[in-house]
DRENSEVO-795136 format. One record per residue (C-alpha): residue number from 1; z, y, x. Coordinates in steps of 0.1 Angstrom, whole numbers. Layout:
DRENSEVO-795136
[NUM [Z Y X]]
...
//
This chain:
DRENSEVO-795136
[1 [-517 375 167]]
[2 [-546 357 152]]
[3 [-560 336 180]]
[4 [-541 309 198]]
[5 [-535 316 234]]
[6 [-509 310 261]]
[7 [-483 330 241]]
[8 [-483 303 214]]
[9 [-464 281 240]]
[10 [-436 305 244]]
[11 [-415 296 212]]
[12 [-413 259 220]]
[13 [-407 265 257]]
[14 [-379 289 248]]
[15 [-364 263 224]]
[16 [-365 236 250]]
[17 [-351 257 278]]
[18 [-323 271 256]]
[19 [-315 236 243]]
[20 [-312 222 279]]
[21 [-292 252 292]]
[22 [-268 257 263]]
[23 [-267 222 247]]
[24 [-268 239 213]]
[25 [-299 225 196]]
[26 [-298 244 163]]
[27 [-293 278 180]]
[28 [-321 270 204]]
[29 [-345 261 174]]
[30 [-335 293 157]]
[31 [-343 312 189]]
[32 [-377 296 190]]
[33 [-384 304 154]]
[34 [-373 340 160]]
[35 [-397 344 190]]
[36 [-425 327 170]]
[37 [-421 352 142]]
[38 [-420 381 167]]
[39 [-454 369 181]]
[40 [-469 364 146]]
[41 [-459 399 134]]
[42 [-471 414 166]]
[43 [-441 439 166]]
[44 [-414 437 192]]
[45 [-387 448 168]]
[46 [-360 421 169]]
[47 [-346 431 135]]
[48 [-379 428 118]]
[49 [-385 395 134]]
[50 [-350 383 124]]
[51 [-357 392 87]]
[52 [-391 374 89]]
[53 [-375 344 104]]
[54 [-349 342 76]]
[55 [-377 346 50]]
[56 [-397 318 67]]
[57 [-367 295 67]]
[58 [-359 302 31]]
[59 [-395 296 22]]
[60 [-393 260 35]]
[61 [-367 252 10]]
[62 [-389 265 -18]]
[63 [-410 234 -19]]
[64 [-394 204 -35]]
[65 [-409 179 -11]]
[66 [-397 198 19]]
[67 [-362 202 6]]
[68 [-360 164 -2]]
[69 [-370 155 33]]
[70 [-345 179 48]]
[71 [-317 166 25]]
[72 [-326 130 34]]
[73 [-324 139 72]]
[74 [-291 155 66]]
[75 [-277 124 48]]
[76 [-290 101 76]]
[77 [-275 123 103]]
[78 [-242 124 84]]
[79 [-242 86 80]]
[80 [-248 81 117]]
[81 [-220 106 126]]
[82 [-196 87 103]]
[83 [-206 53 119]]
[84 [-200 66 154]]
[85 [-163 73 147]]
//
């Protein structure tokens, strides 16, 4: 898939619908990433898409700036969870 068309709306729509239906946000986001990789690769093989999704997630942590932002968000979320108790 090289051009943006209506199929580019499917991954976020899947993530939103799954998050509302299951109330599991992380699993819903992973489902959206998986569908996005399936559309990018152009193959409907779920195992290949799963492997590509894992590679994309690991690639995010390769950049120092991205890793710092994710760690900061994790720390802020942990602090909020502790304060709610």
